[in-house]
C-alpha positions as CSV (number, residue, x, y, z in Angstrom):
1,M,-61.8,-41.6,29.7
2,K,-60.3,-41.0,26.2
3,L,-57.0,-42.6,27.3
4,H,-58.8,-45.7,28.4
5,R,-60.5,-46.0,25.0
6,A,-57.2,-45.4,23.1
7,V,-55.4,-48.1,25.2
8,T,-58.3,-50.5,24.6
9,L,-58.2,-49.9,20.8
10,V,-54.4,-50.4,20.6
11,A,-54.7,-53.6,22.7
12,M,-57.4,-54.9,20.3
13,M,-55.3,-54.1,17.3
14,L,-52.3,-55.9,18.7
15,L,-54.4,-58.9,19.5
16,A,-55.8,-59.0,15.9
17,V,-52.3,-58.7,14.5
18,G,-51.1,-61.5,16.8
19,A,-54.0,-63.7,15.8
20,L,-53.2,-63.1,12.1
21,A,-49.5,-63.9,12.7
22,L,-50.4,-67.2,14.5
23,L,-52.7,-68.2,11.6
24,L,-49.9,-67.5,9.1
25,I,-47.3,-69.3,11.2
26,S,-49.5,-72.4,11.7
27,G,-50.2,-72.6,8.0
28,I,-54.0,-72.4,8.4
29,A,-54.1,-69.1,6.5
30,N,-52.2,-68.2,3.4
31,F,-52.3,-65.0,1.5
32,D,-51.5,-64.1,-2.1
33,S,-50.7,-60.6,-3.2
34,H,-54.4,-59.9,-4.0
35,S,-55.5,-60.8,-0.5
36,L,-52.8,-58.7,1.1
37,I,-53.8,-55.7,-1.1
38,A,-57.4,-56.1,-0.2
39,L,-56.5,-56.4,3.5
40,V,-54.5,-53.2,3.4
41,V,-57.3,-51.3,1.6
42,V,-59.8,-52.5,4.2
43,V,-57.6,-51.5,7.1
44,I,-56.9,-48.1,5.7
45,A,-60.6,-47.5,5.0
46,A,-61.5,-48.6,8.6
47,A,-58.8,-46.3,10.1
48,A,-60.0,-43.4,8.0
49,G,-63.6,-44.0,9.0
50,G,-62.6,-44.3,12.7
51,I,-60.6,-41.1,12.6
52,G,-63.4,-39.3,10.9
53,F,-65.9,-40.5,13.4
54,S,-63.7,-39.6,16.3
55,W,-62.9,-36.2,14.9
56,K,-66.5,-35.4,14.4
57,R,-67.6,-36.6,17.8
58,Y,-64.8,-35.4,20.1
59,Y,-63.4,-32.3,18.4
60,K,-66.5,-30.3,17.8
61,R,-66.0,-26.6,17.4
C-alpha cells in the first residue's frame, strides 16, 4: 500500500513539472527571479510538511 502511494505521489509531481515546463515553453507563463524563489520556498515547505506528516503517521514508536 505504501509503495502505491509513493508511486502515485511521484507521478503527480512529474505531471506538475511537465505542465510547468509546457507553460514555460509555450510562453504562457514567465518567471522572474522573485517568482522562482517563491516557488522554491513553497515547494520546500510543502515537502517538509509532507515528510513531517508521513513520519508522524507511519513511523510511530
